[in-house]
N, C-alpha and C positions, 0 to 999 in steps of 0.2 A: 318452396320457403318464401312466405311474403317478404317483398321488402321495406322495412318499415323507415317511415322518414323520422327525424327527430325529432321529441318532446315536443318544442318550442315549434315544429311544422306540422303537426298530426293535425288535423279538427279531430276533437274526441269527441265524436257522437257516432252512432254505431250505425251503419246503414248497408241493408247489402244489397246486392245483385241489380245486373242487369242483364237484358238482352236482348238478341235481334232476333229476326227474321233469320230462318235456316239456321239457330241455335244447337239444333238436334246438331249438324253437322261438327259441331263441336265437341260434340259430348264421346270420352274414349270411356272405355274400362282400363283399369287402372290398378293395378294390385299392387303397386308402391308408392310412397310420397312421392309430391310434386316434382320432387327434383330431378327428377330422367325423366328422356327424354318420354312424350307421350308415343303412347299408340298411333298406328293411322286412324284418323276421327272415320268413324262413319259415314255412314251419306244419309241425308236428312231425307226422312220419310215427305212425296209426295204430301201436298194439302189436301187429294183426294181418299187419300188412304186413313186419314191422321185417325177419324170417328172408329177403324178399323181395330190399330194398335194403340190408342192410347183410355184410359178410362175418365168415364166421362161423369161431370161436377155431380149429377144426380145418381151413378151406377153404384150397383150394389159394393162397390170396396169402399163408396165413400158413406154407403147407409152401415154398411160392418164396422167401419171405425166408429161414427156418431155410436154406432150402439154400444161400442164398446165403451166409450164415455161414461156411458149413464146418463139419465134422467134424474135430474138433479129437482128442488122446489123448483117453480113457474115464477119468474118475475116479467110482468108485462107493463112497457111502456110504448104509448102513443107519442110520434113525433111528427109534426107538418113543416116539410120546409114551400117558402114561400116567400113572396114578395114584399119586403119590409124596408123602414127609417130604424137607423140605428144610430144612437147621441156615441160619438168617439169621444166625447170629453169636451172644455170649454168651449160651448157654443156651437160645433161641428157635431152635424147632423146628413147622413147619407142616404140615398138610395143603395141596397143592394138584397141580396136573399140572405135567408140568415134561415136556425130552425127557433121560429118564434120570434120573439122581437126584444131580444139579447145576445151582446156580443161576449165570448164565447155562448155557445149554447148550454142549455142546464146539463150538467153533469149529469151524465147516468152513471149508475153506483149498483155493483151486481157484488157476489160475494160466489168466489172459487167452490165448484159442486153446482151448481144452482143451473138452472135455465131458462136464459133470456127470449123472451118473447117480443120484440121490436115495432108495431104497424106503423109503417110512412106512408105516408098521403103525402101524392108530389101536386101542389098548388102552384108550381113554377110554370113559366111558360117552354119548356125543355125538358125531354128525360132527363133520368135520375138517376142514381144509385147511390147504396147507403156501404162502404167500405169500414168495417173494423181493426184500426189499424194497430199490427201486435198477437193478435188474436190469434192461436193456431185453432178451428173451428172444421167443420167443415167444406165442403170444394161449396155445394151449390149458395149457398151466404157468403161466399166472400166478395158480390158486390162490382167483380168486373162485366162491365155489360158486353154482350157479342160471347164471351167466355165463357163466365161462370151461369150466367143469368141473363134475360131478356131484360134491356131496360124499360124502368118501371116510367112509362109517357105522361106526358101532363093528363093533369084531370085523374089519374091513377093512382091507385097504391097496391102496395107489395108490405106480407108481411114475412119475416127474418125470425126465423128459430131454430137455436143452437143450441149446446152445452159447454159452457165456459168451467176450464179446469186450472189454469192456472192464476192466481193474484198476479197484478200489476199495474201499473199504469200506463194507459194507451188513451187511444183516439180514436171516435168515427170522422169523418168525410168523402164525400160523393169521391166516385171514380170513372167520372164524368164528362171528356173536355177537360176546362181549365175552369169549375165551378168550384173547387177547391181553394180558389185565391180569392171568392165573397167571405161571404160570412158562416157559412156552412160549415161548422166542423164546433167539437163537442170534447169533453172531458169522457173519457170510459174508465174509469175506477174500478179495481176487482180486487174486492177486500180478501185476504189472508182470513177465513177463521181460525187459526195461529199462529199471529201476528208475534214475529219477534221481536219489532223496534218497539221498546217504550218511548212514545211524545205525549204531550200537553194538549200541541192543537196541531190541527194538517194548514196547508197553507197552498191552493192546486193556483200554478202558476203558466200560465199560458200565452205565448210570445208571437206575435202575428207580424207580419209589411203589409201596410193597404194602400191600397188606391181604386178601387169599386168607389165609384161615383163621385167621385171626388174633380172636378173640372168635367165632369161628361167622360171619364175615365173609364172603362170595363177592362176586365179581364181577356173581352174574346175579344175588343180592338189592340191590346198588346201585345198577343198572339201573333196578331199578323201584322203588324209592327214588322215584327222580330223576324217571321217570315216572308215577309213580304208581300205576303196574300195568300200563300199558298196553299193556308191553310191550315187544319189538325191531319195527322194522321191518324187521328182515335177516331175521326169521324167514318170512318170505313168499319171501325170496329163496332157502330152501334147507337151513338147519340145524335143527338138532332145535329144535323151541320149546319143550319140556320144559326145565326150570330145573334140569336135573340138577346137584347138588351142593349145591342151595338149604339157606343154613340161617337161623334168623331169628338176629341179630346188632347189634350197637348203632348207630345212626343213625350212615351215614357220611357225610350233608350238611354243605357246606363255610361257613362262615358268617365275612364279612370279611375275606377272603384280597383286596391292593389290592398295586399294584405299578405305578409309572410308567409302565416300561417294557414292560408289555404294555397297556396302555392303562387301566387300570384295575381291573377284577374278576379274579383269578388264576389261579383255576378251583372246580372244583363238588365235591370231594371230598374229605375230609378224611382222608387216609393217616396211620395210625398209626406207619408206617416208612417211611424212604429211604434208599438202597443205590448202592454201589458193585461193582459186580460180584457181587451175590448176599450180603452182610454189608451187614452194622449198620455206625454208625461206632462203638461201642463196645466191637467185637471186630474191628476192618477188616483188610481186605485190603490183604497189604504186599508191596508190589514194591520188591525188591534190584537193586542198582546201584552202580558205583563214581564218586568224582566226577571229571569230567568227560568222562562218557561222554553223548554223543550218544543221546535217545529221542525215539525217534516215541512219539506218542500217537493212537492209532485210537478215537474217542471216539463214543458211542451212546446217543442216549435213547430208550429202550424202554419208555418209560412210559408212561400211559394218560391221565394226565387233567394231568400239571406240568411246565414248564418250569424246566431245572435255570443258574441262572446259575458258571459253573466255573470255579476258578482253583487254581492249586499254588503254595502259598507258599512266599514268599522265591525266587520267579524270572518272568523275563519269557517269556510261549511266541507260536513263530512261526507263525501257521496256513499249511497249505499245501493243504491239499484241501478241500472244501464236497461233503459226497454223495457224493464219489467223486472226481469231478473236482481238475485240479489249479487254484490260481489262483496271481497272484503274489503274494509273499513275504510274510507282513504280520504285525508285532509287536504283539505284545497283552499285557493283562496277565488281563481277563477276556474270558470267552468267554458268551452265552446261544442256550443251544439247545431250540429246540420240541421236540416231543414227533415223532419219525422222523427228525428229521436228525440229519448225521455230518461230527464235523470230524475231521483230520488235522494235528496238532500239529507241531515240533519243538521242544526242549527241551533246554539242558547243564546234566546235575545236576550241584546245589552236593555242598558236603560237612557230611553231619550225616542228619535224618529230619523231613518235609516235611510236611504236610496237601495233599492233592489233596480240596477239596472243593465240594462242588454242593451250591449252596443252592439251595432248594426254591423259588423263586420264586412272591413274595408270600403264601407261605404259613407263616412263621416257622418254619421246622426245614429241618436238611440232610443229606447223606449223607459220608462220608466215606471215603477210602481212604489209604497212603500209601508212599511215596518215602522208601526207607532207602539212604543212601549211608554211614553211618557210625553211629559209638556215638548210644546216646542217647535218653530213655523216647518212648513214642508221645504224638501230641497227644491232647489231652480231642479227645469227639466235638464238641462246641459249637464249636469252637474258629472264628473267624472270619480268615480274611488280608486284610489289609490289600490285597491287591492286585484282591476282590471288589469295592473300591469305584475301581478305577483306571483304567483304558483298557477300552472294550469292543469288541470288534470287531465292528459287524454285516453283514449280508449287501449291505447300499447300499454297507458300504466296499470289498469284496473284488471284483477284477477278476480275469476268466479269464488261467488264461496262453494264452500264443497258438497255442496246440498243441490248444486244444480252444474256443476262441472261437467264439461264432457269427456266421457271417457279418452284416452288418445287408445287411434285405431288405426293403419293402411285403409286407406281408401279405398273401395270398391272403383269408384267410378272418378274420372277428376275431369270437370267441363271449363274450357279455357275460353274465356272473352275478352276482346278486344274493345276498346270505348274506341269512338269514330265521333270525327266531325268537327266544326268550328263555330263563331260566334260569326263571320261575313257569311255563310249560307245560311247557318243556321240549319243545319244537315246531319244533328244528333241523332246517333244511333250506334249499333253493334256491330263490330266487321263492318266497319261500311254499308250495312242497310237497316232499315228503320221497320218497325214493324211491324209485323204478318200475322194475325192471331191466328194460324193456322201452321205456323212453322213451329215445334217442339223441339227441348233438347228434351230429351227420352233420358228415365233414373227406372229404376225400380225399388217397390217400397223391400225396407230392411239393411239396402245399400249406405255407407256411408261416402257423401259425395261429397267431394272437394273443387270448390271454387275458386278458380284464377282469373283476376281481371286485371287488364294492363289496360293504363288511361294513354294515350294517345294523343291526347286533347291536351289545349293549352289551359284549361278549363279546370276545376276540381266539381266531383259530382257526387252527390249522395247517394249510393244504393240503396235498395229497398226489397225484401224475398215477402212475399205474402206468405202465411200458413205455418209458417218453419219460424226457430232460430237458426242463429250458427255461430261457432266459436269462433272469433280469429286467429289464426294460425300464426307463429312465425313471432311473435309478436314479444322477445326477449324476455319469459319470465323465469325463465326455468325451469319450472315445473307445471308443464302438462297443458294443453289448450289455452286462449285468454277467454275472457269474457261473453260472455253470453250474450245476442242481438240480434236485431233482426235488420239493421238499419244502421250501413255505416261509411265512411269517405274517405275516395280515396282521389289524391293531390297529382296534381301533375305532371307524365313523366313514373309514375310510380304503379307498382305492384302492391296489390292485395290481398291474398289471400282466406280462406275460410272456409271449416268443418262442418258440415250440417247430415244430419238421421235423418232419410227417406219414410219420415213416418205420420204422412198425412198425404193419401191419396187422393191424384184430383189430376189439374189444372190451374195452373199456381202462376200468376203473375212475378216479374222482375225487371224492377225500372228503376230511371232515375226518382228522386223526389225533389226537383228542379220541376216544378209543375208542369213551365215550359219548355226545359230539352224530355220531357215524358212525348206530350202533347206531340212535339216535334221528330219523333220518332225513337228515343232511347227507351224503350220497353222489348219483353220478347215474354215467351213462354215456357215452364220448366210443366213439363208432361208426363206424368208415371205412366208405363208400359203394364197393360193388361197381365 
């Protein structure tokens, strides 16, 4: 069972999974729960034999799974990735890359049961891809370069097409290098055709940390500074290794950022700005409603290196979903979101002007948006609502709604992964190894898989599993497995255990959703055997 930290010590965001080259050597058949000693691990298959042993991203197993999802009404979208200048508020405009001329990009909305077709035009100077964070889709549409598709080269285009089966709050971003830490992201909202929640208005809230284009900074230059110029592990996996847009800027190494909630060190990167819906707190985004309105907030952490503690001044919030899956409604004052996590909330609006403050956890700064239901001046950007220090909901306190609860079952296979590396060497990886796309952790379709993560580093890591959701195990709920998620945090010195059903064949990425940790090597592949 997983060793879970106390409520005040656990990051309340769900991320899942990361692995390393040779993860296959950690996969063992297991007829029992994780507490007994595991069987002897199988030897990792050689990269040369991988194509013979594993389902390919466009193989017949993937096609069959997509056919079972069905083909609903077609929703067509066109999107262009291009250089842009964006207004971050308060007179600050920056050069960056974005989907259009707004930040975040325009939300994509689709109804569960539909088929989405998105034509991506790449007008960047680097190759790129599109990843559908949180969606369980066909493997060859997942957007991991040199694993599930060839990178979309500069000047080229690519059409993604797949069935969308489950409602939820998700988002899109590249899976190429550190492009995520520019302006290349947008909400992806999958509507429920039988929506059970009753609310008057919806507020999509995207949190971000920002440095691109500020005083010459770029994410590529930051990665080079962090890795001491060794380059990115992902370069070998198929995106352009040239540091397009690189410039000499100030040092962005973060010193002295500490958070008890995150178990110590809070992050690696000193960001000059923090944003809510693309705006700085000095000139915030304002959401207007009426007193008494019931508002649904869909909150997404699109940051590269920052956990956010979120609170709405003068209000309690009710958590209804995490990572797109419903939970038993739980009231709270504040939330903590790791990178890649999403939470849906309900609030009943008071009368006045209220700050929605996103504290950059451990970094001594914040972002802010405003809920306005009456007259009054905007609060200052530095405001710290008392709710930030009130009751904090964490993932271990959330129970799944019975409609999505994962049935308890003994795992057929247990995969044990140790998180390794240090800030000084910036050698993040799994089991002491860096990412190798040819090394896979094998599973078989139909298995219940248990993932046991042990964090031997001095840093917290938000882990994300592509193409699946998992249930938190050992959360002390007393009634089955915990909340369903695709992203969850693991603190230093802790163990996190999650279970999932292997029901979506292909080659699936497991990685830390700190974009700089991932590019330094904290990624691996889970592969379905033929």
